[in-house]
C-alpha positions in Angstrom: 31.9 -33.3 10.3 31.3 -31.0 13.3 32.6 -28.0 11.3 30.3 -28.9 8.4 27.3 -29.2 10.7 28.1 -25.8 12.2 28.4 -24.2 8.8 25.1 -25.8 7.7 23.4 -24.5 10.8 24.7 -21.0 10.2 23.5 -21.2 6.5 20.0 -22.4 7.6 19.8 -19.6 10.1 20.8 -17.0 7.5 18.2 -18.4 5.1 15.5 -18.3 7.8 16.3 -14.7 8.7 16.1 -13.9 5.0 12.6 -15.4 4.8 11.5 -13.6 7.9 12.8 -10.3 6.5 10.9 -10.9 3.3 7.7 -11.6 5.3 8.2 -8.5 7.3 8.6 -6.4 4.2 5.5 -7.9 2.7 3.5 -7.2 5.9 4.8 -3.7 6.0 3.6 -3.1 2.4 0.2 -4.6 3.1 -0.1 -2.4 6.3 0.9 0.7 4.3 -1.7 0.0 1.6 -4.4 -0.7 4.2 -3.5 2.6 6.0 -3.8 4.5 2.7 -7.1 2.9 2.0 -8.5 3.7 5.5 -7.3 7.3 5.2 -9.0 7.5 1.9 -12.3 6.5 3.3 -12.3 8.9 6.3 -10.5 11.9 4.8 -12.2 14.9 3.1 -8.9 16.7 2.8 -6.6 15.0 0.3 -3.4 16.7 1.3 -2.5 14.5 4.2 -3.4 11.4 2.2 -1.2 12.4 -0.7 1.7 13.1 1.7 1.1 9.6 3.2 1.2 8.2 -0.3 4.5 9.6 -1.3 6.2 9.0 2.1 5.0 5.4 2.1 6.2 4.8 -1.4 9.7 6.2 -0.5 10.0 4.3 2.7 8.9 0.9 1.3 11.1 1.0 -1.8 14.2 2.5 -0.2 14.1 5.4 -2.7 16.1 8.6 -2.0 13.7 11.0 -3.7 10.1 11.2 -4.8 7.6 13.5 -6.5 3.8 13.3 -6.8 2.4 15.2 -9.7 -1.3 15.9 -10.5 -2.8 16.9 -13.8 -4.2 20.4 -14.1 -7.6 19.9 -15.6 -7.6 23.3 -17.3 -4.3 23.0 -19.2 -3.4 19.3 -19.0 0.0 20.0 -17.4 1.5 17.7 -14.8 2.2 19.9 -11.8 4.4 18.7 -8.9 2.3 19.0 -5.7 4.4 17.0 -3.1 8.1 16.7 -3.3 10.6 14.8 -1.2 14.4 15.2 -1.7 14.0 17.9 -4.3 13.4 21.6 -4.3 9.8 22.2 -5.4 10.9 25.6 -6.9 13.6 23.8 -8.9 11.3 21.1 -10.2 8.5 23.6 -11.1 10.8 26.1 -12.8 13.1 23.8 -14.8 11.1 21.4 -16.9 14.3 19.9 -18.3 15.3 18.7 -14.8 16.4 15.0 -14.6 13.0 13.7 -13.4 11.2 14.9 -16.5 13.5 12.7 -18.6 11.8 9.7 -16.9 8.3 11.0 -16.2 7.6 12.3 -19.7 8.2 8.9 -21.4 5.9 7.3 -18.9 3.2 9.9 -19.6 3.7 9.7 -23.3 3.4 5.9 -23.3 0.6 5.8 -20.8 2.3 3.1 -18.8 4.6 2.6 -15.8 8.4 2.6 -16.2 11.3 1.0 -14.3 15.0 1.3 -15.0 18.1 0.0 -13.1 20.3 2.7 -14.5 18.8 5.6 -16.4 22.3 6.8 -17.3 22.7 3.8 -19.6 19.0 3.3 -20.7 18.4 4.5 -24.2 14.8 5.4 -23.4 16.0 8.4 -21.4 18.2 11.3 -22.3 19.0 14.9 -21.2 19.5 17.9 -23.5 23.2 18.8 -24.0 22.9 22.0 -22.0 21.7 20.1 -18.8 24.1 20.7 -15.9 23.3 17.5 -14.1 23.1 13.7 -14.9 20.3 11.2 -14.9 19.8 9.0 -11.8 20.6 5.4 -11.7 17.6 3.7 -10.3 14.2 5.3 -11.2 10.6 4.3 -11.6 7.3 6.0 -12.4 3.7 4.9 -12.0 0.6 6.7 -13.3 -2.4 7.7 -11.2 -5.0 6.3 -13.6 -8.6 5.4 -13.3 -11.0 4.3 -16.1 -8.2 5.0 -18.7 -7.9 8.6 -17.4 -4.5 9.7 -16.3 -4.8 12.0 -13.2 -1.2 12.2 -12.2 2.0 10.3 -11.6 4.4 9.2 -8.8 8.1 9.3 -9.5 10.8 7.7 -7.3 14.6 7.5 -7.8 18.0 6.9 -6.3 20.6 9.1 -8.0 23.6 6.9 -7.1 22.6 3.3 -6.5 22.0 1.1 -9.6 19.4 -1.7 -9.8 17.8 -0.7 -6.5 14.2 -1.3 -7.5 12.7 -4.6 -8.5 9.5 -5.5 -10.3 7.8 -6.0 -6.9 8.7 -2.4 -6.0 7.1 -1.2 -9.2 4.0 -3.3 -8.5 3.8 -1.7 -5.0 4.2 1.8 -6.5 1.4 1.0 -9.0 -0.9 -0.2 -6.2 -0.2 3.0 -4.2 -0.8 5.1 -7.3 -4.1 3.3 -7.8 -5.2 4.1 -4.3 -4.3 7.8 -4.8 -6.2 7.9 -8.1 -9.3 6.3 -6.5 -9.1 9.0 -3.7 -8.9 11.8 -6.3 -11.8 10.3 -8.3 -13.9 10.0 -5.1 -13.2 13.6 -4.2 -14.2 14.7 -7.7 -17.4 12.7 -7.5 -18.3 14.2 -4.1 -17.7 17.7 -5.4 -19.9 17.0 -8.4 -22.6 15.5 -6.2 -22.5 18.6 -3.9 -22.6 20.9 -6.9 -25.6 19.0 -8.3 -27.3 19.1 -4.9 -26.8 22.8 -4.7 -28.0 23.3 -8.2 -31.1 21.1 -7.6 -31.9 23.0 -4.4 -31.5 26.4 -6.2 -33.7 25.2 -9.1 -36.4 24.0 -6.7 -36.4 27.3 -4.8 -36.6 29.2 -8.1 -39.5 27.1 -9.4 -41.5 27.3 -6.2 -41.0 31.1 -6.0 -42.0 31.6 -9.7 -45.0 29.3 -9.4 -46.4 31.0 -6.3 -46.9 34.3 -8.0 -49.3 33.2 -10.8 -51.0 30.7 -8.5 -51.7 33.4 -5.9 -53.3 35.5 -8.7 -55.4 32.5 -10.0 -56.5 31.7 -6.4 -57.6 35.3 -6.0 -59.8 35.3 -9.1 -61.3 31.9 -8.2 -62.2 33.1 -4.8 -63.8 36.1 -6.4 -65.8 33.9 -8.8 -66.8 31.5 -5.9 -68.1 34.4 -3.8 -70.6 35.4 -6.4 -69.4 39.0 -6.6 -68.8 38.5 -10.4 -72.3 37.2 -10.9 -73.9 33.8 -10.5 -72.4 30.7 -12.2 -74.4 28.4 -14.3 -74.4 24.7 -13.5 -71.8 24.0 -16.2 -69.7 26.9 -15.1 -69.9 25.6 -11.5 -68.6 22.2 -12.7 -65.7 23.9 -14.5 -65.0 26.0 -11.4 -64.8 22.9 -9.2 -62.3 21.3 -11.6 -60.2 24.5 -11.4 -60.3 24.5 -7.6 -59.3 20.9 -7.3 -56.3 21.4 -9.6 -55.4 24.6 -7.9 -55.3 22.8 -4.6 -53.1 20.1 -6.1 -50.6 22.7 -7.5 -50.6 24.5 -4.1 -49.7 21.2 -2.4 -47.0 20.5 -4.9 -45.4 23.9 -4.4 -45.6 23.5 -0.6 -44.0 20.0 -0.9 -41.2 21.3 -3.1 -40.6 24.1 -0.8 -40.4 21.8 2.2 -37.9 19.5 0.4 -35.8 22.4 -0.6 -35.7 23.8 2.9 -34.8 20.5 4.5 -32.0 19.8 2.0 -30.6 23.3 2.5 -30.9 23.2 6.3 -33.3 26.2 6.2 -36.4 24.4 7.6 -36.9 25.2 11.2 -38.5 22.8 13.6 -40.3 23.9 16.8 -39.6 20.8 18.9 -41.5 20.3 22.1 -43.1 17.6 24.2 -46.5 16.5 22.9 -49.0 13.6 22.9 -48.5 11.7 19.7 -51.8 9.8 20.2 -53.8 13.0 20.1 -51.9 14.3 17.1 -52.6 11.1 15.2 -56.3 11.2 16.2 -56.6 14.8 14.9 -55.1 13.8 11.6 -57.4 10.8 11.2 -60.4 13.0 12.0 -59.3 15.3 9.2 -59.1 12.4 6.7 -62.2 10.6 7.9 -64.4 11.8 5.1 -62.0 10.7 2.4 -61.6 7.3 4.0 -65.3 6.8 4.5 -65.9 7.8 1.0 -64.2 4.6 -0.2 -65.8 2.5 2.6 -62.3 1.9 4.0 -61.9 1.0 7.7 -59.2 2.7 9.8 -58.4 1.5 13.3 -56.1 3.1 15.9 -54.0 1.1 18.3 -52.6 3.9 20.5 -52.0 2.8 24.2 -53.3 5.2 26.9 -49.9 5.1 28.6 -48.0 6.0 25.5 -45.2 8.4 26.7 -45.0 11.8 25.2 -42.8 12.5 22.1 -40.3 15.2 21.5 -40.5 16.7 18.0 -42.3 19.3 16.0 -46.0 18.4 16.3 -47.0 20.3 13.2 -44.4 18.4 11.1 -45.4 15.1 12.7 -49.0 15.8 11.7 -47.7 16.3 8.2 -45.8 13.0 8.3 -48.8 11.0 9.6 -51.1 12.6 7.1 -48.9 11.7 4.2 -48.6 8.1 5.3 -52.3 7.7 5.9 -53.1 9.4 2.6 -50.7 7.1 0.9 -52.3 4.0 2.4 -55.8 5.4 1.5 -54.8 6.0 -2.1 -53.3 2.6 -2.7 -55.8 0.5 -0.7 -58.9 -0.7 -2.6 -62.5 0.3 -1.6 -63.5 -1.6 1.5 -59.8 -2.1 2.5 -58.3 -1.7 6.0 -55.8 0.7 7.4 -54.3 0.4 10.9 -52.3 3.0 12.8 -50.4 1.8 15.8 -47.7 3.3 18.1 -45.5 1.9 20.8 -42.3 2.9 22.7 -39.1 1.6 21.1 -36.1 2.2 23.3 -35.5 5.9 23.5 -37.9 6.4 20.6 -41.6 6.1 19.8 -42.4 4.0 16.7 -45.5 4.6 14.6 -46.7 2.1 12.0 -49.3 2.7 9.2 -50.3 -0.7 7.9 -52.7 -1.4 4.9 -53.9 -4.4 2.9 -53.6 -2.5 -0.4 -51.8 -2.9 -3.6 -48.3 -3.4 -2.1 -45.1 -2.4 -3.9 -43.3 -4.5 -6.5 -39.8 -5.7 -5.5 -38.2 -3.7 -8.4 -39.9 -0.5 -7.2 -39.0 -0.8 -3.5 -35.6 0.7 -3.7 -37.1 3.9 -5.3 -40.1 4.6 -3.1 -38.5 7.5 -1.3 -37.1 9.1 -4.5 -38.6 12.4 -5.6 -41.3 12.1 -8.2 -41.1 8.3 -8.4 -44.4 6.7 -9.5 -44.6 3.0 -10.3 -45.5 2.0 -13.8 -48.3 -0.2 -12.4 -51.6 0.8 -14.0 -53.3 0.5 -10.6 -50.9 3.0 -9.1 -51.1 5.4 -12.1 -54.9 5.6 -11.6 -54.3 7.5 -8.4 -53.3 11.2 -8.6 -50.1 12.3 -7.0 -46.7 13.8 -7.7 -44.6 11.1 -6.0 -43.3 13.5 -3.3 -45.3 12.3 -0.2 -42.9 9.6 0.9 -39.8 11.8 0.0 -41.1 14.4 2.4 -41.9 11.9 5.1 -38.3 10.6 5.0 -36.8 14.1 4.9 -38.9 15.4 7.8 -38.4 12.3 10.0 -34.6 12.1 9.6 -34.3 15.9 10.1 -35.9 15.3 13.6 -33.6 12.5 14.5 -35.9 9.6 13.5 -35.7 6.8 11.0 -38.1 5.6 8.3 -38.6 2.0 7.1 -41.2 -0.1 5.3 -42.0 -3.6 4.3 -44.4 -4.5 1.5 -45.6 -7.5 -0.5 -47.3 -7.0 -3.9 -51.1 -7.4 -3.8 -51.0 -7.9 0.0 -50.3 -4.5 1.4 -47.6 -2.3 3.0 -46.4 -1.2 6.4 -44.6 2.1 6.7 -42.9 2.9 10.0 -41.1 5.9 11.5 -39.5 6.7 14.8 -39.2 10.0 16.7 -37.5 10.7 20.0 -39.3 10.3 23.4 -39.5 13.4 25.5 -36.7 13.5 28.2 -37.8 11.5 31.2 -37.5 14.5 33.5 -40.1 16.3 31.3 -42.9 13.7 31.9 -42.4 12.3 35.4 
């Protein structure tokens, strides 16, 4: 009985170790997938990630050799880009090499493949002139996303049969999926960058081409307005006023487009310095007072006397404040109220422009900073505008190290806020 008990104890210990080993392997595989996923998020260069992909696949499946292939988008060929245990020159120059006998059926079928002994598997064969033999254990998984095959990962062991199990193929597939996602993300980033460059170039071209005729139009309207071409009749004066108003709108549009283009391309220069935000706000309000009074709106300022100085470009801050107050003025009914208030907020100054106007519908709130966005609301459409004011506010604030936010409730009003840095303490002691 004692001997049987000892044998049972040894068996149980062996089984426990086997379970522990299995858990360790599973944990190692999870760790590897997590590491690949983390690398994918933070890496702009795919080469280290793809090397990590093939090395992890080999280590975790006990393979002897591995190849990662990517599709050439121009000719559709599968080109080996990372090779372990093979000569890249050999793989690239001899398409009848053993690996192609397994990879090509996988590509042709559009699915993954696993074999315990390719030498005896009727799915795979080599041409008679081949001077080598098929491997024993081999498997291949495709880099595939949205039914598009972007590449493949091939692993093998030339001498050991039945090395890989279904769980190994599942792991290889998961790793291949991570690689495919990284490739797709890279392609999307490049497309977005190209689109952004194209948009910026188009905007620059449009603003340049529009400036020329508008300069000519403005010159002739100034000539008419001066009376040098003769006096205008009352009807002609009305027509002239319409032309002037629309000329001013087009001039503002071109200026706004140019600002957006310069911010996006990094060409807009800021002359940052210490200044009194309260005075800047007061000057902007004075400039807009006639428009605000014309609609019997009330604007109040809550600007503490001890408000510390800000550090930014005062000209651009004036532009930001003017856009926000103009926005509140346009979308607040006659007799409405607008409030402008400022206060320190940590190392920043926060300025709020609050109104009791139309508010913004929930469905529109995610798009308020998008270029040219105008709500479909008839009350909004009644007001003139290009939908660029808030886009410019966001671009100018963020370019100076600040942040823009808003809250709004339909038919109750909106509050737009932005922050800009305080001047360094040593500058205003």
